[in-house]
C-alpha positions as CSV (number, residue, x, y, z in Angstrom):
1,M,0.0,0.0,0.0
2,Y,3.0,2.3,-0.1
3,L,2.5,3.1,-3.8
4,Y,-1.1,4.2,-3.4
5,I,-1.3,8.0,-4.0
6,G,-5.0,8.4,-3.7
7,P,-7.5,9.9,-6.0
8,G,-6.7,13.5,-5.2
9,L,-3.2,13.4,-6.5
10,G,-4.3,11.8,-9.7
11,V,-6.8,14.5,-10.4
12,A,-4.3,17.2,-9.5
13,T,-1.8,15.6,-12.0
14,I,-4.5,15.7,-14.8
15,V,-5.3,19.3,-14.1
16,L,-1.6,20.2,-14.0
17,V,-1.1,18.6,-17.4
18,I,-4.1,20.4,-18.9
19,V,-2.8,23.8,-17.5
20,I,0.6,23.2,-19.0
21,L,-0.8,22.3,-22.4
22,F,-3.0,25.4,-22.3
23,L,0.0,27.6,-21.5
24,V,2.1,26.1,-24.3
25,L,-0.7,26.4,-26.9
26,S,-1.6,29.9,-25.9
27,S,2.0,31.0,-26.0
28,L,2.4,29.5,-29.5
29,I,-0.8,31.4,-30.6
30,I,0.5,34.7,-29.1
31,V,3.9,34.3,-30.8
32,S,2.3,33.5,-34.2
33,I,-0.2,36.5,-34.2
34,R,2.3,39.0,-35.5
35,P,3.4,37.1,-38.6
36,I,-0.3,36.3,-39.4
37,K,-1.2,40.0,-39.1
38,R,1.7,41.0,-41.3
39,G,0.7,38.3,-43.9
40,V,-2.9,39.6,-44.0
41,A,-1.7,43.2,-44.4
42,Y,0.6,42.1,-47.2
43,L,-2.3,40.3,-49.0
44,K,-4.6,43.3,-48.6
45,N,-1.9,45.6,-50.1
46,L,-1.3,43.1,-52.9
47,L,-5.0,42.8,-53.7
48,N,-5.5,46.6,-53.6
49,G,-2.7,47.3,-55.9
50,N,-0.5,49.0,-53.4
51,K,3.0,48.0,-52.8
């Protein structure tokens, strides 16, 4: 019975993994916003005939 960690620690581990995944995904999205915005602006200028 020394290896039994109980149900609380298992739930905490699952929540911790979900939080870490959320942080990683949100940081990737935040880092990729600027290039996406620049690409959209480039396409707008290209379609409008401006350079």
